[in-house]
C-alpha positions as a printed Julia matrix, in Angstrom:
211×3 Matrix{Float64}:
 -17.88    4.67    8.1
 -14.09    4.46    7.44
 -12.03    7.51    7.87
  -8.9     7.81    5.56
  -5.89    9.83    6.38
  -3.13   10.08    4.0
   0.43   11.16    4.28
   3.05   11.85    1.78
   6.46   10.42    3.1
  10.18   10.03    2.21
  12.24   10.81   -0.83
   9.39    9.5    -3.24
   6.26   11.32   -1.89
   5.06    7.83   -1.28
   1.37    7.87    0.02
   1.07    6.02    3.36
  -2.56    5.51    4.55
  -4.18    5.03    7.93
  -7.86    3.96    7.97
  -9.95    3.54   10.94
 -13.7     3.22   11.93
 -15.74    4.25   15.01
 -14.28    1.47   17.07
 -10.79    3.15   17.13
  -9.33    0.07   15.46
  -7.01    0.93   12.68
  -5.07   -0.24    9.64
  -1.72    1.25    8.22
  -0.96    0.52    4.58
   2.47    1.1     3.07
   4.04    2.7     5.8
   6.83    4.87    4.16
   7.85    7.41    7.11
  11.65    7.64    7.07
  12.67   10.82    8.68
  12.07   11.68   12.32
   9.27   14.11   11.73
   7.59   11.73    9.57
   7.45    8.96   12.28
   6.08   11.65   14.7
   3.36   12.49   12.44
   2.1     8.86   12.6
   2.3     8.63   16.24
   0.58   11.99   16.76
  -2.18   10.92   14.46
  -2.71    7.37   16.24
  -2.38    9.0    19.64
  -4.6    12.08   19.17
  -7.51    9.94   17.63
  -7.0     7.2    20.26
  -6.47    4.64   17.58
  -5.36    0.98   17.99
  -3.21   -0.33   15.03
  -4.45   -3.76   14.18
  -2.88   -4.43   10.86
   0.36   -3.48    9.09
  -0.12   -4.11    5.41
   2.15   -3.79    2.44
   0.89   -3.71   -1.19
   4.44   -4.57   -2.09
   7.92   -4.51   -0.87
   9.58   -1.76   -3.05
  11.86    0.45   -0.81
   9.73    3.47   -0.78
   6.62    1.74    0.49
   8.46    0.07    3.58
  10.88    2.73    4.77
   8.55    2.96    7.91
   7.96   -0.73    8.36
  10.65   -1.42   11.12
   9.29    1.72   12.96
   5.89    0.3    13.16
   7.01   -3.08   14.23
   9.19   -1.74   16.88
   6.83    0.91   18.28
   3.54   -1.01   17.94
   4.76   -4.67   17.68
   3.06   -5.28   14.39
   4.92   -7.15   11.89
   4.34   -6.17    8.07
   2.3    -8.58    5.81
   2.58   -8.88    2.19
   2.3   -11.41   -0.62
   4.96  -14.28   -0.62
   5.99  -13.5    -4.32
   7.63  -10.17   -2.9
  10.32  -12.39   -1.49
  11.68  -12.43   -4.99
  12.77   -8.91   -4.77
  16.09   -7.68   -3.54
  16.36   -6.9     0.07
  15.4    -3.38    1.16
  19.09   -2.97    1.9
  20.05   -3.91   -1.53
  17.36   -1.83   -3.02
  18.83    1.2    -1.49
  22.15    0.54   -2.54
  21.2     0.0    -6.1
  19.26    3.22   -6.18
  22.21    4.99   -4.59
  19.97    6.34   -1.7
  21.9     6.96    1.62
  19.27    5.19    3.98
  20.12    2.77    6.77
  17.56   -0.05    6.86
  16.69   -3.3     8.6
  15.64   -5.94    6.06
  11.84   -6.56    6.16
  10.91   -9.86    7.41
   7.39  -11.25    6.29
   6.08  -14.03    8.55
   2.4   -13.82    7.8
   1.54  -13.86    4.03
  -1.3   -12.32    2.32
  -2.47  -14.36   -0.79
  -5.32  -12.45   -2.32
  -9.12  -12.96   -1.91
  -9.14  -13.02    1.8
 -10.85  -10.51    4.08
  -8.92   -8.49    6.62
 -11.24   -7.38    9.41
 -10.68   -4.28   11.76
 -13.36   -2.97   13.93
 -16.7    -3.04   12.19
 -14.98   -3.01    8.88
 -12.85   -5.12    6.4
 -10.65   -5.09    3.71
 -10.41   -7.54    0.78
  -7.03   -8.32   -0.61
  -6.68   -8.22   -4.32
  -3.65   -9.58   -6.19
  -2.57   -7.31   -8.99
   0.9    -8.41  -10.07
   3.11   -6.64  -12.86
   4.46   -3.72  -10.98
   6.24   -6.45   -8.66
   5.69  -10.06   -8.37
   3.11   -9.98   -5.64
   1.51   -6.49   -5.63
  -1.67   -6.23   -3.62
  -4.51   -3.81   -3.58
  -6.97   -3.57   -0.61
 -10.61   -2.92   -1.26
 -13.51   -1.88    1.08
 -16.67   -2.57   -0.51
 -18.98   -0.88    2.06
 -17.3     2.46    1.58
 -16.13    1.94   -2.0
 -12.45    2.51   -1.28
  -9.61    0.94   -3.17
  -5.78    1.14   -1.9
  -4.15    0.46   -5.22
  -0.45    0.7    -4.26
   1.68    1.19   -7.38
  -0.57   -0.81   -9.64
  -2.94    2.06  -10.68
  -2.57    5.84  -10.43
  -4.55    8.84  -11.33
  -3.84    8.8   -15.25
  -1.2     6.2   -15.2
  -0.15    2.68  -14.13
   2.88    1.34  -12.19
   6.2     1.17  -13.94
   7.44   -2.23  -14.93
  11.05   -1.69  -15.42
  11.93   -2.61  -11.74
  12.5    -6.0   -10.34
   9.9    -8.56  -11.25
   7.85   -5.93  -13.41
   5.88   -7.12  -16.54
   3.6    -4.59  -18.48
   1.26   -7.17  -19.95
   0.76   -8.87  -16.49
   0.05   -5.59  -14.95
  -2.45   -4.1   -17.53
  -4.21   -7.53  -17.46
  -4.49   -7.7   -13.55
  -5.94   -3.99  -13.41
  -8.4    -4.81  -16.11
  -9.5    -8.02  -14.44
  -9.22   -7.21  -10.94
  -9.62   -3.45  -10.58
 -11.54   -2.0   -13.39
 -14.16   -4.46  -12.66
 -15.16   -2.7    -9.44
 -17.9    -0.22   -9.26
 -17.38    3.07  -11.25
 -17.8     5.32   -8.16
 -15.01    3.37   -6.36
 -12.43    5.96   -5.02
  -8.75    4.91   -5.72
  -6.14    5.85   -3.23
  -2.81    5.04   -5.06
   0.73    4.72   -3.74
   1.7     8.17   -5.32
  -0.19   11.27   -6.35
  -3.81   12.2    -6.02
  -6.69    9.94   -5.6
  -8.95    9.25   -8.57
 -12.01    6.92   -9.42
 -12.38    3.72  -11.26
 -14.61    5.51  -13.78
 -12.02    8.16  -14.46
  -9.41    5.71  -15.13
 -11.69    3.56  -17.38
 -12.34    6.64  -19.48
  -9.17    8.54  -19.44
  -6.14    6.4   -18.44
  -4.04    6.1   -21.69
  -2.36    2.82  -20.59
  -5.8     0.97  -20.16
């Protein structure tokens, strides 16, 4: 059984997820911790639960989802992984400047790419990477079939979908990707989005006005 711990971090109330099983191996998805107290929350959770981080995954490289990436790399020695198409985005420093945010950041360097379709193992568990572009050029979601969990990033929200007016966004591409890659998952799949509360695939099929 996978345990999912969520945190709402930074200026954007971005959802960061730590998931782990009974082996103590863990994955962090979209580490957005920026302020010192937020970083301490991550350290405290990993330490008190005796967890070992095995993977540092990014659904995409918009600023709010990577504000803690350098912290994870420096503290735990894990470089972030994302899709190669995310290299089309402005650097994190440029994004901050364009958005007028007073943050000091190192630019994120991706050295190991996730292409979509591959399995990412940890402990006795695994995630499958799903390519769902449209919110950004290389947006990914991560699916755990055994527990029925989907980490959708900013592709799919409770009652909404990701905005497409940022760098590399495309509404038609996003809706098509959601319908083909995410809404085909079992209805009972729990969706953990990049912002806001969780939902289910069934709920989004029935009630999401954008789909």
